[in-house]
VEXDREN-2710 file (C-alpha; in Angstrom, 1 decimal):
% VEXDREN-2710
k/r/px/py/pz
1/MET/22.8/-2.4/2.3
2/ASN/24.4/-5.8/1.3
3/ALA/27.0/-5.6/-1.6
4/THR/26.4/-7.7/-4.8
5/VAL/29.0/-9.9/-6.2
6/VAL/28.9/-11.6/-9.8
7/GLY/29.5/-15.5/-10.1
8/LEU/29.8/-17.8/-12.8
9/THR/28.0/-21.1/-13.1
10/ALA/28.8/-23.8/-15.9
11/VAL/26.2/-26.5/-17.0
12/VAL/28.8/-28.9/-18.6
13/VAL/27.0/-31.7/-20.7
14/ALA/28.4/-34.8/-22.2
15/VAL/26.7/-38.0/-23.4
16/THR/27.8/-41.6/-22.3
17/GLY/26.2/-44.4/-24.1
18/GLU/22.4/-43.9/-23.5
19/THR/23.1/-41.6/-20.4
20/PRO/23.1/-37.8/-20.7
21/ARG/25.8/-36.4/-18.1
22/VAL/26.2/-33.2/-16.3
23/LEU/29.2/-32.2/-14.3
24/VAL/28.6/-31.7/-10.5
25/VAL/31.4/-30.6/-7.8
26/ARG/31.1/-31.2/-4.2
27/PRO/33.0/-28.1/-2.7
28/PRO/33.5/-28.1/1.2
29/PRO/30.3/-27.1/3.1
30/PRO/30.4/-23.7/4.7
31/ALA/29.8/-23.4/8.5
32/ALA/25.8/-23.1/8.7
33/ALA/24.1/-20.7/11.1
34/GLU/22.2/-22.0/13.9
35/GLY/18.6/-23.0/12.8
36/VAL/19.4/-22.6/9.2
37/PRO/19.4/-25.9/7.2
38/ALA/22.7/-27.5/6.1
39/PRO/23.2/-26.8/2.3
40/HIS/23.1/-29.6/-0.4
41/ARG/26.5/-30.6/-1.5
42/ASP/26.1/-31.4/-5.3
43/ALA/26.5/-28.1/-7.2
44/LEU/27.3/-27.0/-10.6
45/PRO/30.7/-25.7/-11.3
46/PHE/30.9/-22.3/-9.9
47/GLY/33.0/-19.4/-8.8
48/PRO/33.4/-15.7/-8.5
49/PHE/34.1/-13.5/-11.3
50/GLU/37.4/-11.9/-11.0
51/PRO/37.9/-8.8/-13.1
52/GLU/41.6/-8.2/-12.1
53/HIS/42.1/-11.7/-13.5
54/HIS/39.6/-12.5/-16.3
55/ARG/39.3/-10.5/-19.4
56/THR/35.9/-11.7/-20.3
57/LEU/33.1/-13.4/-18.2
58/GLU/33.6/-16.5/-20.5
59/GLY/37.3/-16.4/-20.0
60/GLY/36.8/-16.5/-16.4
61/LEU/34.3/-19.5/-16.6
62/ARG/36.6/-21.5/-18.6
63/SER/39.3/-21.0/-16.0
64/ARG/37.4/-21.6/-13.1
65/VAL/35.9/-25.1/-14.6
66/GLU/39.4/-26.3/-15.6
67/ARG/40.6/-25.5/-12.1
68/GLN/37.8/-27.4/-10.6
69/THR/37.5/-30.2/-12.9
70/GLY/40.8/-30.3/-15.0
71/LEU/38.4/-30.5/-18.0
72/PRO/39.1/-27.8/-20.8
73/LEU/35.8/-26.5/-22.4
74/ARG/35.0/-26.5/-26.0
75/TYR/31.7/-25.2/-27.2
76/VAL/30.3/-22.6/-24.7
77/GLU/27.4/-20.4/-24.5
78/GLN/25.8/-17.8/-22.2
79/LEU/22.3/-19.1/-20.7
80/TYR/20.7/-16.5/-18.5
81/THR/21.8/-14.4/-15.4
82/PHE/20.4/-15.6/-12.0
83/GLY/19.9/-13.0/-9.2
84/ASP/17.1/-14.0/-7.4
85/ARG/16.9/-12.7/-3.6
86/TYR/18.2/-15.2/-1.3
87/ARG/19.4/-17.8/-3.7
88/ASP/22.6/-17.6/-1.7
89/HIS/21.8/-18.5/1.8
90/GLY/24.7/-16.2/3.0
91/GLU/22.6/-13.4/2.1
92/LEU/20.2/-14.0/4.8
93/THR/23.0/-13.3/7.4
94/GLY/24.3/-10.1/5.9
95/GLY/26.4/-11.6/3.1
96/PRO/26.3/-10.1/-0.4
97/ARG/23.8/-10.9/-3.0
98/VAL/25.0/-13.2/-5.6
99/VAL/24.1/-12.7/-9.3
100/SER/25.5/-15.7/-11.4
101/VAL/25.9/-15.5/-15.0
102/GLY/25.1/-19.3/-16.4
103/TYR/26.7/-21.0/-19.2
104/LEU/26.0/-24.1/-21.2
105/ALA/29.2/-26.0/-22.4
106/LEU/29.0/-29.3/-24.6
107/VAL/31.9/-31.7/-24.2
108/ARG/32.9/-35.4/-24.7
109/GLU/33.1/-37.0/-21.4
110/ALA/36.9/-37.3/-20.1
111/PRO/38.5/-38.3/-17.0
112/LEU/38.4/-35.6/-14.3
113/SER/41.1/-34.1/-12.1
114/GLY/41.3/-30.5/-10.4
115/ALA/40.5/-29.3/-7.0
116/GLY/36.5/-29.5/-6.8
117/GLU/35.8/-33.2/-6.2
118/ALA/34.2/-33.3/-9.6
119/GLU/32.0/-36.2/-11.1
120/TRP/29.9/-36.9/-14.0
121/ARG/26.2/-37.7/-13.1
122/ASP/23.0/-38.5/-15.1
123/TRP/21.2/-35.5/-15.3
124/TYR/17.8/-37.2/-15.2
125/ASP/18.9/-38.2/-11.6
126/PHE/18.1/-34.5/-10.7
127/LEU/15.1/-33.9/-13.4
128/PRO/13.5/-37.3/-13.6
129/TRP/10.1/-36.1/-14.9
130/GLU/12.0/-34.9/-18.1
131/ASP/12.9/-38.4/-19.3
132/TRP/10.2/-39.8/-21.7
133/ARG/12.3/-42.2/-23.5
134/GLY/10.4/-45.1/-21.9
135/GLY/6.9/-43.2/-22.3
136/ARG/5.6/-40.7/-19.4
137/PRO/7.4/-41.3/-16.3
138/PRO/5.1/-43.0/-13.7
139/LEU/5.8/-40.2/-10.9
140/VAL/4.2/-37.4/-13.3
141/ASP/0.6/-39.3/-12.7
142/ARG/1.5/-41.0/-9.5
143/VAL/2.9/-37.9/-7.6
144/ILE/3.3/-34.5/-9.5
145/ARG/-0.1/-34.1/-10.8
146/PRO/-2.3/-35.0/-7.7
147/ALA/0.1/-32.7/-5.8
148/LEU/-0.5/-29.9/-8.4
149/ARG/-4.1/-30.3/-8.2
150/ARG/-4.0/-29.7/-4.5
151/TRP/-2.0/-26.7/-5.2
152/ILE/-4.6/-25.2/-7.6
153/ASP/-7.4/-26.1/-5.0
154/ALA/-5.4/-24.1/-2.2
155/ALA/-5.4/-20.9/-4.1
156/ALA/-6.8/-17.9/-2.2
157/ASP/-9.7/-17.0/-4.7
158/ASP/-10.9/-18.2/-8.1
159/ALA/-8.9/-16.0/-10.2
160/GLU/-5.5/-17.4/-8.6
161/SER/-6.8/-20.9/-9.0
162/GLY/-7.5/-20.4/-12.7
163/ARG/-3.9/-18.7/-13.0
164/ARG/-2.3/-21.9/-11.4
165/ALA/-4.5/-24.3/-13.6
166/GLU/-3.2/-22.3/-16.6
167/ARG/0.4/-22.7/-15.5
168/VAL/-0.1/-26.3/-15.1
169/GLY/-1.8/-27.1/-18.2
170/LEU/1.2/-25.1/-20.2
171/SER/4.0/-26.8/-18.2
172/PHE/2.9/-30.2/-17.8
173/GLY/0.0/-30.7/-20.7
174/PRO/-3.5/-32.1/-20.6
175/GLU/-3.5/-34.8/-18.1
176/GLU/-4.8/-37.5/-20.3
177/GLU/-2.8/-36.6/-23.3
178/ASP/1.1/-36.8/-24.0
179/ALA/0.8/-34.7/-27.1
180/GLY/0.6/-31.5/-25.0
181/TRP/3.9/-32.2/-23.3
182/ASP/6.3/-29.6/-24.4
183/PHE/10.0/-30.8/-23.9
184/GLU/11.6/-27.4/-24.1
185/ARG/9.6/-26.1/-21.1
186/SER/11.9/-27.8/-18.6
187/LEU/12.5/-24.4/-16.7
188/GLU/8.8/-23.7/-16.2
189/ARG/8.3/-27.1/-15.0
190/TYR/11.1/-26.7/-12.6
191/GLU/9.9/-23.2/-11.2
192/LEU/6.2/-24.6/-10.9
193/LEU/7.1/-27.7/-8.7
194/TYR/9.5/-25.3/-6.8
195/GLU/6.7/-22.6/-6.2
196/ALA/4.1/-25.3/-5.5
197/GLY/6.6/-26.5/-2.7
198/LEU/7.2/-30.0/-4.1
199/LEU/10.9/-29.9/-4.0
200/VAL/13.3/-30.4/-1.2
201/GLU/15.0/-27.0/-2.3
202/ALA/11.6/-25.2/-1.7
203/GLN/11.4/-26.4/1.9
204/ARG/15.1/-26.0/2.4
205/ASP/15.0/-22.1/1.3
206/ARG/11.7/-21.5/3.0
207/ASP/13.2/-22.7/6.6
208/ALA/16.4/-20.7/6.0
209/ILE/14.1/-17.6/5.2
210/ARG/11.9/-18.1/8.4
211/ALA/15.2/-18.8/10.6
212/ALA/16.4/-15.5/9.6
213/GLY/13.3/-13.8/10.3
214/LEU/12.5/-12.6/7.0
215/ASP/9.7/-12.5/4.7
216/ASP/9.5/-15.2/1.8
217/PRO/9.9/-13.5/-1.6
218/VAL/8.2/-16.3/-3.3
219/ALA/4.5/-15.2/-3.1
220/GLY/2.3/-18.3/-2.7
221/ARG/4.8/-21.0/-2.1
222/GLY/3.0/-24.2/-1.4
223/ALA/3.6/-25.6/2.2
224/GLU/3.1/-29.4/1.1
225/THR/5.7/-31.8/2.2
226/PRO/8.3/-32.2/-0.6
227/ARG/8.4/-35.5/-2.4
228/ALA/11.4/-37.4/-3.8
229/LEU/11.6/-35.7/-6.9
230/GLY/15.1/-36.1/-8.0
231/LYS/18.0/-35.5/-6.2
232/PRO/18.4/-31.8/-4.7
233/MET/21.3/-29.6/-5.4
234/ALA/23.1/-26.9/-3.6
235/ALA/21.5/-23.4/-4.0
236/ASP/19.6/-23.1/-7.4
237/SER/22.0/-25.4/-9.3
238/ARG/18.7/-27.4/-10.4
239/ARG/16.9/-24.6/-11.7
240/ILE/20.0/-23.6/-13.9
241/LEU/20.3/-27.0/-14.8
242/ALA/16.7/-27.2/-16.0
243/SER/17.3/-23.9/-18.0
244/ALA/20.1/-25.5/-19.7
245/LEU/17.9/-28.3/-20.7
246/GLY/15.2/-26.3/-22.1
247/ARG/17.9/-24.2/-24.1
248/LEU/19.4/-27.4/-25.3
249/ARG/16.3/-29.1/-26.5
250/GLY/15.3/-26.0/-28.2
251/LYS/18.4/-25.6/-30.1
252/LEU/18.5/-29.3/-31.3
253/LYS/15.8/-28.1/-33.8
254/TYR/17.9/-25.5/-35.7
255/ARG/21.5/-25.7/-34.7
256/PRO/23.7/-28.8/-35.1
257/LEU/24.8/-28.5/-31.5
258/VAL/24.6/-32.5/-31.1
259/PHE/27.8/-32.8/-32.9
260/GLU/29.9/-31.4/-30.5
261/LEU/29.3/-34.3/-28.2
262/LEU/30.2/-36.8/-31.0
263/PRO/33.9/-37.6/-32.2
264/PRO/34.7/-36.8/-35.8
265/THR/33.3/-40.2/-37.0
266/PHE/30.2/-41.9/-35.6
267/THR/27.5/-44.3/-36.6
268/LEU/23.9/-43.2/-37.0
269/PHE/22.8/-45.4/-34.2
270/ARG/25.3/-43.5/-31.8
271/LEU/23.9/-40.2/-33.2
272/GLN/20.3/-41.4/-32.4
273/GLN/21.4/-42.2/-29.0
274/VAL/22.6/-38.9/-28.3
275/VAL/19.7/-37.0/-29.6
276/GLU/17.5/-39.2/-27.5
277/ALA/19.4/-38.8/-24.5
278/LEU/19.1/-34.9/-24.7
279/SER/15.6/-34.9/-25.9
280/GLY/14.2/-37.2/-23.3
281/VAL/12.1/-39.0/-26.3
282/GLY/12.3/-42.1/-28.2
283/LEU/12.8/-41.7/-31.8
284/HIS/11.5/-44.0/-34.7
285/LYS/15.0/-45.7/-36.2
286/GLN/14.2/-45.2/-39.9
287/ASN/12.5/-41.7/-39.7
288/PHE/15.5/-40.3/-37.9
289/ARG/17.9/-41.9/-40.3
290/ARG/15.9/-40.4/-43.4
291/LEU/15.8/-37.2/-41.4
292/VAL/19.5/-36.5/-41.1
293/ILE/20.6/-38.0/-44.1
294/ALA/18.0/-36.1/-46.3
295/GLY/18.6/-32.9/-44.5
296/GLY/22.2/-33.1/-45.4
297/LEU/23.5/-33.1/-41.8
298/VAL/25.8/-36.2/-42.4
299/GLU/27.8/-37.8/-44.9
300/PRO/29.3/-41.2/-45.2
301/THR/33.2/-41.7/-44.7
302/GLY/33.4/-44.9/-46.6
303/GLN/34.6/-46.6/-43.6
304/VAL/32.7/-49.1/-41.0
305/GLU/33.0/-49.4/-37.3
306/SER/34.6/-52.8/-36.3
307/ARG/32.5/-54.9/-34.0
308/THR/32.7/-58.3/-32.3
309/GLY/29.8/-60.3/-34.1
310/GLY/27.0/-58.6/-36.0
311/ARG/26.9/-56.4/-39.3
312/PRO/29.7/-53.7/-39.2
313/ALA/28.2/-50.4/-38.7
314/GLU/28.7/-47.7/-41.5
315/LEU/30.5/-44.5/-40.0
316/PHE/29.3/-40.9/-40.8
317/ARG/30.6/-37.6/-40.2
318/PHE/29.0/-34.0/-39.7
319/ARG/28.6/-32.4/-43.2
320/ARG/29.9/-28.9/-42.4
321/ASP/28.8/-27.5/-45.7
322/VAL/25.0/-27.6/-44.3
323/LEU/25.7/-24.5/-42.2
324/ARG/26.0/-22.5/-45.3
325/GLU/23.2/-24.3/-47.3
326/ARG/20.5/-24.2/-44.6
327/ALA/19.5/-21.5/-42.0
328/SER/18.4/-24.0/-39.5
329/PRO/20.3/-27.1/-39.7
330/GLY/18.9/-29.0/-36.7
331/VAL/18.0/-32.4/-36.3
332/GLY/14.4/-32.2/-35.0
333/VAL/12.8/-34.0/-32.3
334/PRO/8.8/-35.0/-32.4
335/ALA/6.6/-33.5/-30.0
336/VAL/5.7/-36.9/-28.4
337/ARG/7.6/-40.4/-28.0
338/VAL/7.3/-42.2/-31.3
339/ALA/7.2/-46.0/-30.8
340/ASP/9.5/-48.3/-32.9
END
């Protein structure tokens, strides 16, 4: 019987300009067994929990990330525990089952060092269907929806076809309407695309399981040739990233987490950029400003930001008193893109 080990995985998020960034590492590739696909190199910062050295799971995560990247973490919260069979391909050849505790960390982007070949990447490089700042991504209608229709049609019976159609509708909304798109369902969308066989990771994992002569634990996994739907990642890093995206988008509505990504003083334009980057939706400038000011989230500093040309922009800061005044002091995000 295989042993079980506990790992720690971090989704470390920053926003630079208009770009939401996630920290990735490129560890040395392990020796691949014959017939087993080579693993993808881009991974979220990870490592084993070492109870002899780490008093807590979070302490172990902070230590691990700092060693890999040279980056000390500020805001950290636990996401989920990921323990699906064969999520680590070493299990296919007799290695331990790896159960990983995922964490979300919010930082301001900084230069990296450490021993993990770390770098910042645009998180929409990995989840391109989640970026609606310019309207509905073309690949949703051009590639994803037709492939999901084929997956529905390939169901074994009418009952299964109905279940698949319902999942597609909940995850991707009505085909002709943007209003049905729920921006918080990023994990459900990723898992649906994986199960339908549309992601490179799905074929990679299926091939590895077959090479080991074992049964696929994902019932009904689609066999369609995967599409170039974002850049693949090692193990289930993209699934963990999708779960972090959904968590963060949900919390924008009721927690002031966005201010963890900003300096002590900032312009309202910069605040809007960060919210748009995280939510993946464009916001109406004047409505957004009324929302954050009327909601007591920010207060003016009496200073302005110096610019080369143009009108100087007023600087604001997070108004901490709102934490005592309101039970849910979030910035709020509309359900669909709002044109300026």
